[in-house]
C-alpha atoms as an extended CHARMM CRD file, in Angstrom:
* protein
*
       193  EXT
         1         1  MET       CA            131.2450000000       93.5830000000       83.2080000000  PROA      1               0.0000000000
         2         2  LYS       CA            128.4240000000       91.6620000000       84.8460000000  PROA      2               0.0000000000
         3         3  PRO       CA            126.3240000000       93.1900000000       87.6420000000  PROA      3               0.0000000000
         4         4  ILE       CA            127.6480000000       92.7720000000       91.1500000000  PROA      4               0.0000000000
         5         5  ASP       CA            125.6300000000       90.4340000000       93.3640000000  PROA      5               0.0000000000
         6         6  PRO       CA            125.6510000000       89.8120000000       97.1500000000  PROA      6               0.0000000000
         7         7  ASP       CA            128.6710000000       87.4940000000       96.8090000000  PROA      7               0.0000000000
         8         8  GLY       CA            130.5060000000       90.2250000000       94.9210000000  PROA      8               0.0000000000
         9         9  PHE       CA            129.7370000000       92.7110000000       97.6930000000  PROA      9               0.0000000000
        10        10  GLU       CA            130.9640000000       90.2090000000      100.2680000000  PROA      10              0.0000000000
        11        11  ALA       CA            134.2520000000       89.9170000000       98.3690000000  PROA      11              0.0000000000
        12        12  LYS       CA            134.5490000000       93.7340000000       98.2690000000  PROA      12              0.0000000000
        13        13  PHE       CA            134.0010000000       94.0620000000      102.0180000000  PROA      13              0.0000000000
        14        14  ARG       CA            136.4000000000       91.2180000000      102.7780000000  PROA      14              0.0000000000
        15        15  ALA       CA            139.0880000000       93.0040000000      100.8130000000  PROA      15              0.0000000000
        16        16  ASN       CA            138.3270000000       96.3670000000      102.4780000000  PROA      16              0.0000000000
        17        17  GLU       CA            135.7490000000       97.0610000000      105.2230000000  PROA      17              0.0000000000
        18        18  ASP       CA            135.2370000000      100.5360000000      103.7710000000  PROA      18              0.0000000000
        19        19  PRO       CA            135.5000000000       99.9840000000       99.9930000000  PROA      19              0.0000000000
        20        20  TRP       CA            133.9560000000      103.3470000000       99.0940000000  PROA      20              0.0000000000
        21        21  ASN       CA            135.6940000000      105.2940000000      101.8870000000  PROA      21              0.0000000000
        22        22  TYR       CA            132.3790000000      106.1140000000      103.5930000000  PROA      22              0.0000000000
        23        23  ARG       CA            134.1090000000      107.2010000000      106.7750000000  PROA      23              0.0000000000
        24        24  TRP       CA            136.5800000000      109.7710000000      105.4010000000  PROA      24              0.0000000000
        25        25  SER       CA            135.4760000000      110.7680000000      101.9050000000  PROA      25              0.0000000000
        26        26  ARG       CA            134.2230000000      114.3690000000      101.7780000000  PROA      26              0.0000000000
        27        27  PHE       CA            131.7960000000      113.3820000000       99.0190000000  PROA      27              0.0000000000
        28        28  GLU       CA            130.3670000000      110.4990000000      101.0790000000  PROA      28              0.0000000000
        29        29  MET       CA            130.0950000000      112.7410000000      104.1610000000  PROA      29              0.0000000000
        30        30  HSD       CA            128.2660000000      115.3610000000      102.0850000000  PROA      30              0.0000000000
        31        31  LYS       CA            125.8220000000      112.7820000000      100.7130000000  PROA      31              0.0000000000
        32        32  ARG       CA            125.2140000000      111.4600000000      104.2300000000  PROA      32              0.0000000000
        33        33  GLN       CA            124.3750000000      114.9890000000      105.4240000000  PROA      33              0.0000000000
        34        34  VAL       CA            121.9620000000      115.4320000000      102.5110000000  PROA      34              0.0000000000
        35        35  LEU       CA            120.3300000000      112.0870000000      103.2720000000  PROA      35              0.0000000000
        36        36  VAL       CA            119.8800000000      112.8630000000      106.9700000000  PROA      36              0.0000000000
        37        37  ARG       CA            118.5050000000      116.3320000000      106.1170000000  PROA      37              0.0000000000
        38        38  ALA       CA            116.0210000000      114.6640000000      103.7410000000  PROA      38              0.0000000000
        39        39  CYS       CA            114.7040000000      112.6440000000      106.6840000000  PROA      39              0.0000000000
        40        40  GLY       CA            113.3130000000      115.8430000000      108.1760000000  PROA      40              0.0000000000
        41        41  SER       CA            113.5330000000      117.0480000000      111.7340000000  PROA      41              0.0000000000
        42        42  ARG       CA            111.1870000000      114.6540000000      113.5140000000  PROA      42              0.0000000000
        43        43  LEU       CA            112.1420000000      111.6830000000      115.6500000000  PROA      43              0.0000000000
        44        44  PHE       CA            110.8650000000      108.4340000000      114.0950000000  PROA      44              0.0000000000
        45        45  GLY       CA            109.6440000000      105.4690000000      116.0810000000  PROA      45              0.0000000000
        46        46  ARG       CA            110.8410000000      102.6090000000      113.9050000000  PROA      46              0.0000000000
        47        47  GLY       CA            113.3390000000      103.0410000000      111.0570000000  PROA      47              0.0000000000
        48        48  LEU       CA            114.6710000000      100.7400000000      108.3490000000  PROA      48              0.0000000000
        49        49  GLU       CA            117.9330000000      101.2860000000      106.4810000000  PROA      49              0.0000000000
        50        50  LEU       CA            118.5390000000       99.1570000000      103.3910000000  PROA      50              0.0000000000
        51        51  ALA       CA            122.0920000000       98.2360000000      102.3460000000  PROA      51              0.0000000000
        52        52  CYS       CA            123.7580000000       99.6620000000      105.4470000000  PROA      52              0.0000000000
        53        53  ALA       CA            127.2920000000       98.6360000000      104.3610000000  PROA      53              0.0000000000
        54        54  ASN       CA            129.7600000000       99.2400000000      107.2150000000  PROA      54              0.0000000000
        55        55  GLY       CA            127.3600000000      101.3070000000      109.3510000000  PROA      55              0.0000000000
        56        56  GLU       CA            128.5500000000      104.8740000000      108.7300000000  PROA      56              0.0000000000
        57        57  THR       CA            125.1130000000      106.0800000000      107.6200000000  PROA      57              0.0000000000
        58        58  THR       CA            123.4970000000      103.8670000000      110.2630000000  PROA      58              0.0000000000
        59        59  ARG       CA            125.2160000000      105.8910000000      113.0020000000  PROA      59              0.0000000000
        60        60  ALA       CA            123.8670000000      109.1180000000      111.5070000000  PROA      60              0.0000000000
        61        61  LEU       CA            120.3280000000      107.7240000000      111.1800000000  PROA      61              0.0000000000
        62        62  ALA       CA            120.3480000000      106.3240000000      114.7200000000  PROA      62              0.0000000000
        63        63  ALA       CA            119.9040000000      109.8260000000      116.1360000000  PROA      63              0.0000000000
        64        64  ARG       CA            116.6280000000      110.1300000000      114.1810000000  PROA      64              0.0000000000
        65        65  CYS       CA            115.0080000000      106.8570000000      115.3220000000  PROA      65              0.0000000000
        66        66  LEU       CA            113.8850000000      105.3360000000      118.6050000000  PROA      66              0.0000000000
        67        67  ASN       CA            114.5450000000      101.9280000000      117.0120000000  PROA      67              0.0000000000
        68        68  LEU       CA            116.5340000000      101.3660000000      113.8360000000  PROA      68              0.0000000000
        69        69  LEU       CA            116.9180000000       98.1550000000      111.8520000000  PROA      69              0.0000000000
        70        70  ALA       CA            119.7490000000       98.2360000000      109.2960000000  PROA      70              0.0000000000
        71        71  VAL       CA            120.2690000000       95.4140000000      106.8140000000  PROA      71              0.0000000000
        72        72  ASP       CA            122.9000000000       94.3500000000      104.3140000000  PROA      72              0.0000000000
        73        73  ALA       CA            123.4730000000       91.1730000000      102.2750000000  PROA      73              0.0000000000
        74        74  ALA       CA            127.2290000000       90.9320000000      102.8940000000  PROA      74              0.0000000000
        75        75  PRO       CA            128.1550000000       89.1810000000      106.1740000000  PROA      75              0.0000000000
        76        76  THR       CA            131.4380000000       91.1180000000      106.4670000000  PROA      76              0.0000000000
        77        77  ALA       CA            129.5790000000       94.4220000000      106.0740000000  PROA      77              0.0000000000
        78        78  VAL       CA            127.0520000000       93.3210000000      108.7080000000  PROA      78              0.0000000000
        79        79  ALA       CA            129.8660000000       92.4820000000      111.1300000000  PROA      79              0.0000000000
        80        80  ALA       CA            131.5330000000       95.8630000000      110.4930000000  PROA      80              0.0000000000
        81        81  ALA       CA            128.2120000000       97.7090000000      110.9740000000  PROA      81              0.0000000000
        82        82  ARG       CA            127.6090000000       95.8570000000      114.2490000000  PROA      82              0.0000000000
        83        83  ARG       CA            131.0190000000       96.9420000000      115.5140000000  PROA      83              0.0000000000
        84        84  ARG       CA            130.4250000000      100.5190000000      114.3260000000  PROA      84              0.0000000000
        85        85  THR       CA            127.0950000000      100.7050000000      116.2070000000  PROA      85              0.0000000000
        86        86  ALA       CA            127.9120000000       98.5080000000      119.2210000000  PROA      86              0.0000000000
        87        87  ASP       CA            127.3180000000      101.4300000000      121.6110000000  PROA      87              0.0000000000
        88        88  LEU       CA            123.8040000000      102.0760000000      120.2350000000  PROA      88              0.0000000000
        89        89  ALA       CA            121.3780000000       99.7310000000      122.0000000000  PROA      89              0.0000000000
        90        90  HSD       CA            118.4190000000      100.8450000000      119.8780000000  PROA      90              0.0000000000
        91        91  VAL       CA            120.1090000000       99.7970000000      116.6040000000  PROA      91              0.0000000000
        92        92  GLU       CA            119.8530000000       96.2650000000      115.2270000000  PROA      92              0.0000000000
        93        93  ILE       CA            121.9440000000       95.0940000000      112.2770000000  PROA      93              0.0000000000
        94        94  ARG       CA            120.7860000000       92.0550000000      110.2850000000  PROA      94              0.0000000000
        95        95  GLN       CA            121.9490000000       90.1810000000      107.2360000000  PROA      95              0.0000000000
        96        96  ALA       CA            119.2510000000       90.1900000000      104.5320000000  PROA      96              0.0000000000
        97        97  ARG       CA            119.0950000000       89.8150000000      100.7670000000  PROA      97              0.0000000000
        98        98  LEU       CA            116.7640000000       92.1810000000       98.9880000000  PROA      98              0.0000000000
        99        99  PRO       CA            113.9920000000       92.0120000000       98.0270000000  PROA      99              0.0000000000
       100       100  GLU       CA            113.4140000000       88.4520000000       99.3330000000  PROA      100             0.0000000000
       101       101  GLU       CA            114.3060000000       89.0250000000      102.9660000000  PROA      101             0.0000000000
       102       102  ILE       CA            112.8770000000       92.4590000000      103.6200000000  PROA      102             0.0000000000
       103       103  ALA       CA            111.7370000000       92.8920000000      107.2110000000  PROA      103             0.0000000000
       104       104  PRO       CA            108.0550000000       93.2280000000      108.0380000000  PROA      104             0.0000000000
       105       105  GLY       CA            106.8280000000       96.6920000000      108.9360000000  PROA      105             0.0000000000
       106       106  PRO       CA            105.4080000000       98.9870000000      109.7090000000  PROA      106             0.0000000000
       107       107  PHE       CA            108.2720000000      101.4710000000      109.5970000000  PROA      107             0.0000000000
       108       108  ASP       CA            108.0110000000      105.2110000000      110.1950000000  PROA      108             0.0000000000
       109       109  LEU       CA            111.1900000000      105.8690000000      108.2030000000  PROA      109             0.0000000000
       110       110  VAL       CA            112.6820000000      103.8700000000      105.3330000000  PROA      110             0.0000000000
       111       111  VAL       CA            116.0490000000      104.8640000000      103.8780000000  PROA      111             0.0000000000
       112       112  MET       CA            117.4360000000      103.3550000000      100.7100000000  PROA      112             0.0000000000
       113       113  SER       CA            120.8060000000      104.6430000000       99.6160000000  PROA      113             0.0000000000
       114       114  GLU       CA            123.0420000000      103.3650000000       96.8090000000  PROA      114             0.0000000000
       115       115  ILE       CA            121.1130000000      100.0980000000       96.3570000000  PROA      115             0.0000000000
       116       116  ALA       CA            118.3700000000      100.5320000000       93.7140000000  PROA      116             0.0000000000
       117       117  TYR       CA            120.6020000000      100.2000000000       90.6460000000  PROA      117             0.0000000000
       118       118  TYR       CA            122.1910000000       96.9940000000       91.9120000000  PROA      118             0.0000000000
       119       119  LEU       CA            118.8070000000       95.2660000000       91.6500000000  PROA      119             0.0000000000
       120       120  SER       CA            117.2890000000       94.0720000000       88.3990000000  PROA      120             0.0000000000
       121       121  ARG       CA            114.3160000000       96.1000000000       87.1910000000  PROA      121             0.0000000000
       122       122  ARG       CA            111.9950000000       93.2990000000       88.2970000000  PROA      122             0.0000000000
       123       123  ASP       CA            113.5450000000       93.0190000000       91.7730000000  PROA      123             0.0000000000
       124       124  LEU       CA            113.5540000000       96.7930000000       92.2140000000  PROA      124             0.0000000000
       125       125  ALA       CA            109.8450000000       96.9460000000       91.3020000000  PROA      125             0.0000000000
       126       126  ARG       CA            109.1510000000       94.1950000000       93.8650000000  PROA      126             0.0000000000
       127       127  LEU       CA            111.1890000000       95.9910000000       96.5230000000  PROA      127             0.0000000000
       128       128  LEU       CA            109.4530000000       99.3270000000       95.9430000000  PROA      128             0.0000000000
       129       129  ASP       CA            106.0420000000       97.6570000000       96.1960000000  PROA      129             0.0000000000
       130       130  MET       CA            107.0860000000       95.9450000000       99.4390000000  PROA      130             0.0000000000
       131       131  LEU       CA            108.4010000000       99.2160000000      100.8750000000  PROA      131             0.0000000000
       132       132  ASP       CA            105.1310000000      100.9460000000      100.0800000000  PROA      132             0.0000000000
       133       133  ARG       CA            103.2730000000       98.2660000000      102.0600000000  PROA      133             0.0000000000
       134       134  ARG       CA            105.7360000000       98.3890000000      104.9730000000  PROA      134             0.0000000000
       135       135  LEU       CA            105.8160000000      102.1580000000      105.3580000000  PROA      135             0.0000000000
       136       136  ALA       CA            103.4030000000      103.2970000000      108.0810000000  PROA      136             0.0000000000
       137       137  PRO       CA            100.7780000000      105.9480000000      107.2960000000  PROA      137             0.0000000000
       138       138  GLY       CA            102.4940000000      109.3030000000      107.8030000000  PROA      138             0.0000000000
       139       139  GLY       CA            105.8900000000      107.6240000000      107.3890000000  PROA      139             0.0000000000
       140       140  ARG       CA            108.7460000000      108.9540000000      105.2720000000  PROA      140             0.0000000000
       141       141  LEU       CA            110.7750000000      107.2330000000      102.5840000000  PROA      141             0.0000000000
       142       142  VAL       CA            114.1420000000      108.7010000000      101.5730000000  PROA      142             0.0000000000
       143       143  ALA       CA            116.1560000000      107.5030000000       98.5750000000  PROA      143             0.0000000000
       144       144  LEU       CA            119.6270000000      108.7070000000       97.5860000000  PROA      144             0.0000000000
       145       145  HSD       CA            121.4600000000      107.2790000000       94.5800000000  PROA      145             0.0000000000
       146       146  HSD       CA            124.1690000000      108.0200000000       92.0620000000  PROA      146             0.0000000000
       147       147  VAL       CA            122.8200000000      108.8260000000       88.6130000000  PROA      147             0.0000000000
       148       148  ARG       CA            125.9690000000      108.4210000000       86.5320000000  PROA      148             0.0000000000
       149       149  PRO       CA            126.4660000000      105.0260000000       84.8330000000  PROA      149             0.0000000000
       150       150  PHE       CA            129.0240000000      102.5080000000       86.0840000000  PROA      150             0.0000000000
       151       151  ASP       CA            130.0160000000       99.0040000000       85.0750000000  PROA      151             0.0000000000
       152       152  ASP       CA            128.7180000000       96.6860000000       87.7830000000  PROA      152             0.0000000000
       153       153  ALA       CA            125.1600000000       98.0540000000       88.1050000000  PROA      153             0.0000000000
       154       154  ALA       CA            122.2700000000       95.7650000000       87.1510000000  PROA      154             0.0000000000
       155       155  GLN       CA            120.5080000000       98.7150000000       85.5030000000  PROA      155             0.0000000000
       156       156  PRO       CA            121.4490000000      102.2730000000       84.6080000000  PROA      156             0.0000000000
       157       157  PRO       CA            121.3500000000      104.4260000000       87.7660000000  PROA      157             0.0000000000
       158       158  ALA       CA            119.2070000000      107.1460000000       86.1780000000  PROA      158             0.0000000000
       159       159  ILE       CA            116.5880000000      104.5220000000       85.2480000000  PROA      159             0.0000000000
       160       160  ALA       CA            116.5690000000      103.1290000000       88.7960000000  PROA      160             0.0000000000
       161       161  HSD       CA            116.1040000000      106.6450000000       90.1900000000  PROA      161             0.0000000000
       162       162  HSD       CA            113.2680000000      107.2480000000       87.7190000000  PROA      162             0.0000000000
       163       163  ALA       CA            111.6050000000      103.9890000000       88.8710000000  PROA      163             0.0000000000
       164       164  ILE       CA            111.6360000000      105.2850000000       92.4600000000  PROA      164             0.0000000000
       165       165  LEU       CA            110.0860000000      108.5880000000       91.3670000000  PROA      165             0.0000000000
       166       166  GLN       CA            107.4140000000      106.7730000000       89.3750000000  PROA      166             0.0000000000
       167       167  ALA       CA            106.5670000000      104.2820000000       92.1210000000  PROA      167             0.0000000000
       168       168  PHE       CA            106.2880000000      106.7320000000       94.9890000000  PROA      168             0.0000000000
       169       169  GLY       CA            105.3340000000      109.8970000000       93.1180000000  PROA      169             0.0000000000
       170       170  ARG       CA            101.9350000000      108.3910000000       92.3270000000  PROA      170             0.0000000000
       171       171  ARG       CA            101.2020000000      107.0880000000       95.8250000000  PROA      171             0.0000000000
       172       172  MET       CA            102.9200000000      109.4850000000       98.1950000000  PROA      172             0.0000000000
       173       173  ILE       CA            103.4000000000      113.1630000000       98.9580000000  PROA      173             0.0000000000
       174       174  PRO       CA            106.7550000000      114.5890000000       97.7790000000  PROA      174             0.0000000000
       175       175  CYS       CA            108.6990000000      116.1540000000      100.6740000000  PROA      175             0.0000000000
       176       176  GLY       CA            111.7390000000      117.3860000000       98.8010000000  PROA      176             0.0000000000
       177       177  ALA       CA            114.4040000000      116.6780000000       96.2420000000  PROA      177             0.0000000000
       178       178  TRP       CA            118.1270000000      117.3710000000       96.3920000000  PROA      178             0.0000000000
       179       179  ALA       CA            120.6410000000      117.0490000000       93.5860000000  PROA      179             0.0000000000
       180       180  GLY       CA            124.3850000000      117.0670000000       93.2550000000  PROA      180             0.0000000000
       181       181  ARG       CA            126.4240000000      116.6240000000       90.1200000000  PROA      181             0.0000000000
       182       182  ASP       CA            126.4840000000      112.8330000000       90.5200000000  PROA      182             0.0000000000
       183       183  TYR       CA            123.5450000000      111.9980000000       92.8130000000  PROA      183             0.0000000000
       184       184  ARG       CA            119.8540000000      112.6030000000       93.4240000000  PROA      184             0.0000000000
       185       185  CYS       CA            117.9640000000      112.4020000000       96.7020000000  PROA      185             0.0000000000
       186       186  VAL       CA            114.1890000000      112.3720000000       97.1260000000  PROA      186             0.0000000000
       187       187  ALA       CA            111.8640000000      112.1410000000      100.1100000000  PROA      187             0.0000000000
       188       188  PHE       CA            108.2150000000      111.1010000000      100.1720000000  PROA      188             0.0000000000
       189       189  LYS       CA            105.5760000000      110.9410000000      102.8970000000  PROA      189             0.0000000000
       190       190  LYS       CA            102.8980000000      108.2530000000      102.9040000000  PROA      190             0.0000000000
       191       191  PRO       CA             99.4040000000      109.7080000000      103.2610000000  PROA      191             0.0000000000
       192       192  ARG       CA             97.6110000000      108.8790000000      106.4920000000  PROA      192             0.0000000000
       193       193  SER       CA             94.4630000000      107.7210000000      104.7270000000  PROA      193             0.0000000000
């Protein structure tokens, strides 16, 4: 099977606004709790969520940010996320393809969940470099991803997770790591100087 691309995600969301059952799945709810816990207890000024899908995680992150920008490449997902967060004036949802259309920073919080392995190794390396430059000094980056292989990934999930550890482990301060049977979550803080 070939890797899924933004058009493939659009087709998935057109067929079902919640293709992975983010809203009701106990596993997805558990991962969302882990991700939010990995963000720490502080309130962030400006947050960025990559690959927001239908906005379930966006709602959870909104309580941690004064302003939150959430992006996704699929127009149907963006529309669903806008509806899901319509009552949250401090949340903006935009359509964006990664890594080309990443928003300018600085951001105090960057969250990337279930996106790294859908990018080629080259595009993931570009994205991680861009995120490093867009994260404000003292800011936090949180990444949560599956690590088991699946057919439509552009690269093996464990390799994508390792790329994140390599990229940020050298430049940032580790803030924690969480693991489940099928996922890994890491948090890093950018040094202030």
